[in-house]
N, C-alpha and C positions, 0 to 999 in steps of 0.2 A: 246640357245632356251628355251623360256619360255613354261610352260604348256598352258597358255593361247593363245600364239601364234600358238602352234602346233594344238589346237582345233580349232581355227579360220581357219586355213590353211586347215583342214580336212573339213570344213564345217560344224561342231558340234556347236550347241548353246542350249540354254533353259535348260530344265531339264537334257538332256542327257549329256550335257557338264559340268553342275553342279555336275552331279553323277560321271563322270570321273575325274573330277579335283583333287580331294584330292590324289587318287592313282597315277595319272600321276605325280603330284607334287613331291609325296614322291619317285617315281621311278627316276626322273630327279635329285633330290638332291642326291639321293644315287649313281648315275651314276656319278655325278660330283665329289663325295668323293671316288669312287673306284679307287685305285691306281694300281691294278694289271692287268687292261685290256690294250691291245695294241691298237695302234691307230685303226686299221682295227677292233678290237673288239668293240670298242667306236662307230664306225660308224655302225657296225652290230647292236648294241643295239638301236641306234636313228632309223635305218631303220626298226626294228622290232616294235619300238613304233609307227612309222608313219604308218606302215603296220596294226597294231591293229587298229589304229583310222580310217584308210580307210575302212577296213572291216565293222567297226561298222557304218560307214556313209553309206555304201551302204545298210545296213539292214534299218536304220532310213529312208532313202530316199525311198525305194521300199515299206516300211510301210506307209509313207505319200502318195504316189501315189496309193496305194491299200489299204485303210483303213480296208477292211474286213480281211486282215491278222490278226489284233488283235482280231478278233472273233474265231480264230481257237482254238480249246479245246485241251490241253494236259493232259491227264488223265491217272493216275496211271503208271508214269514212272518207270521203274526198274533203280535204282541208286545203282551201284556197288561202294563200299567203300574199305578200306584197305590200308595197307602199300605197297610201290612199290614193284615189282618184286614177288608179291605172286599169280599171276593168274588172275588179274582183267583184263588186255587186252585180254587173251585167252577167259576168260569167257564172256566178252562182245561180242567178235567175234563169239563165239560159239552159244550164244543166237541171236545174230544178223543175222546168217546164215539162220535163217527161214524166208522165203519170206513175212510172215505177220508181222514181226518185223522191225522196223526202227531204224538204227543207223546213227549218222551224219558221213559221210564219209569224208576222209581226204581232197578230192578235193573240195567238195562243202563248207567245212569250211574255205579252202583257198581262194575260189573264189565264194562267195554266190549269187551274183547278176549278171544276173536276177535269181529270184527263180527257182531252179530246177523243171522240169515237168516230171511226171510219164512216159509220152509218148516217152520222148527223153532221160530219165535217164542213160539207158545202153549204149547210144551212144554220150552222151554230150562231145563236144571237150575239154571241161575244164579238164576232167579226163586225156586224153592224154597230155595235156600241163602240168599238176601236174607231172606226171610220167617223162616227160621229164626233169623237174627241178629236180626231185630227181637224175635222172641218171647223169645230169651235175654236180651236187654239192655234192653228197654225194660219194666222192672219196677220196684217200689218206687217212690221218688220220681219217677223217669224215666216212669212210666207215665201220668203227668198229661199229658205231650207229646201222647199219642195222643187225647186228649180235644180239644186244641185245634188239632192239625195232623195230617192223616192220613199214615201211613207204612205203606208195603207195596209189594211188588214190582211190582205192576201199576198203581200209582198214579202220575199224571204228576208228575214232578220239576221242581223250579224251576231256573231258569238259574245260581242261585248255586252250586249243586254243580258247575256246568261252569266258571263263571268263576273259582271259587277253585283250579282246577287251574293257572291262569296267575298266581295271587296278584294278581289284579285284581278281586276281588268283596269283598262286605262279610262273609262268613260268618265269617271269622276274629274279627271284632269281636262278632259275635252270639254265639258260642261262649265267648269268652275275654276279651272286653272290649277290651283292648288299644287304648287311645285314640291311641297314637302311629301305629299302623297305620291307624287310621281317617283320622287328619289326612292321612296320606300319601295314601290311597286317594281321598279326596274332591277333591284337587287333582290327581291325577295324570291323565295322557292315558292313557286306557285302550283305545286301539285295538288294541293287542295282545292284550288280553283278549278283544276281540270277534272278531279274526281266529282265535285259539285256539277260541272258541265256534263258529264256522263250520267249523273242521276237525272238531269233534265233531258237528255235524249231518251233514256230509258221510260220516263214518265211519258213523254210525248209519242213514244213508239208503241206504248204498252197496247192500247185499243185502236191505233192507226199506224200501223207498220207500214214501211216502204222497203224495197230491196236494198237501197243504198241512201246514205245521209250524204248531202252536200252542205259544207260550212265554210264561213269566211269571216275573218277579221284581220285587221292589221297587226294587232298586238301578239297574235301567235309568233311572229318573228322574234320577239323578245325572249320566248320561253319554249323553244322547240323541244328541249330536253324533257321538260314537264309534261308537254302535250303528248309526246311519245311514250312516256311512261304510263299513260292511262289508254292511248290509243296506239299501241305499238305496230299495228297494221295500216295506220293511217296512209292515204295516197295524197302526197302533196303535190301542189300546183301553184306556181308562181308567175303570174303576169307582171310585165314590166313596161316602164314608160318613162320618158325623158323626165329628170326629177326637176328640171326648171319649170315645166308645165305643172308637174304635180304640186310643187310648192305654191304656186300662185293660186291654184285651185282649191287646195285644202286650207290655205289661209284664209280665202273669202269664206269658205263654208264655216270654219270655226268662229269667224267673226260674227257672222249672222246667228250662230247657235248661241253665242255668249252675249249678243247684244241685250237680251232681255232680263240679264242677271247683273250686269256690270254698269256702274255709274258712268264710265267712260272707257273706251278700248284705245290704247295706243298701238297703232297699226304696226309701227316699226318694232316696237317690243314684241308683239304676237309673231311677226315675220322671224324674229331671231328665235324666239321659243320653240316655234315649230319646226324651223330649219334643222335645229339640233336633235328635238324630240324624235322625230321620225328617222333620223340617222341613226340614232342609239340603236334603234330595232334592227336596222340593216348590219350594223357592226356585229351585233349578237348573231344574226342569222348567217351572215357570210362567214363567220369564225366556225360556227356549227357545221355548215355545208362542207367547208374545206376539211373539218376534222372527220367527217362522215361521208366520203365520196361514194361509198356503197349504197347509201340511201338516195334512190333516184326522185329526182324532182323534175316535173315537166315545167320548162320555162316557156313562157308565150310573150309574144309581143302584143301590146295593147292595139297597135294598128291593125294587126292581123285579126284580132277578135271582132273589131269594129267592120273590117273589110268583107270578112267571110267567117260569120258567126257558126254556121254549121260544120265547116272544116275546124274551127278551133274547138267546138265540142266534141267533134269526132275525136280529135287528139286526146282530149281529157279521158273519153271512154276507153280508148286503146291503151293509154297510161294506166288506167284501172283496171283493165282486163274485163271491161263490160262490153255487152253487144249493142253496137250503135245501130238500131234497127230503123225500119221506116217510120215506126211511131215516133222514135226520138228525134229523128231528123225533121219530121212535120212539125213537131212540138217547138222545136227551136225556131223554125221558120215563122210559125204563127206568134210566137212571142215577140220576135223581133219586128214583125210587121205591126204588132199593137202597141208597140212602146218606142216611138220615135224619141230621139235624145231630147228634143224641145217640147216633149209633151206637157210640161208644166211652165214653159218658158225658158229663155236663154239664161244660163248661169254664166255671168260676164266677171271677169277678174283681170288683173294686171299685177305682174310681179312688183313693179315699182311701187305699187299702192302700199306694200308692205316693208318698204325700205330695202329691198332685196334687188341684186343684180344677177345676171346670168352667171358672171365670174364668181360671185360669192357662192352660189348653189354648186356650180361645177366643182369649186375647191372644196367644199365641205363633202360632197358626194362623190369624190374622186375614187374612193375605194369600190364605191357601187358601180360606178360608170365603168371602171376597169374590169370588174368582175363579170358584168352583164352587158359589155357593149353590143354584141351581136343582136340583143334583144331590145335595144333602145331605138 
């Protein structure tokens, strides 16, 4: 199946198809070259690619039918950066607990059309449909995903599930390895991906706006110039954590995510892949931050987010110029009480399981450690 055929089958043409084509072509070529996938895994990948295109086509069609969606303003979104497993999801959920703040929820990113509406948002049947899908599919070996990463209809969604609809995100690599696609993505100009990302936010905001958006995904670190070309007033926040702990945790998560698609997973190989992949993003981010010192980024310690979430969120609000009122503080406290870290069981991992040592990780991440030592 060619990229052109898949785009035509999804009903995408013009500038949108032209923007998607390079990344989709790279993903398909890398999929053809990927030898470790099972037959089921290969089918999963193609189904995921088709779903990405279908979701984008729905956004494009609704936008064509309702051109006023393009006029929706997205101002000063809070964008959470950082390595995986360092509190980015927790922080997004904590800030997003405020009723005045909008986060993309998992159900609406999975099924965006028709555009969600404020009046029916709390009772939209698509949310129950999403939860039913999770209950049916996240069982057996895949149940461990829930111990490490929350999945549910009304849980905030990462930007990766949006960027992948433009085939300018890192999700295909996380799910199916695809080193050729990753090499393409790392070097690509992803402005189109962020333009599509804004189309999504306008779509989700149109009939259900909030005062502020809060967003997160680790791959923003790779492409900050492109992100800021679309959101020049973005408010940047970066939590930090010891990369040794990060690497052990993310290696286990990706192993579990991939286990249903691969005939065998070499843990040592996976450890080396992820050790360097996530470091690539930090190399780009550190260089950009040093070259743009006037752009203020709020750095936070993971341990501070965990020990005093209300204070951590207060700092985010202050950084964003937002009013951290009693409603916001109570929402943070309520969310924290309702979401203990072991809600779905313990996420267990050891660095040595992936052929890695503390010395290896600290050597590769020496630039990150030097840059952010006070926050580790």
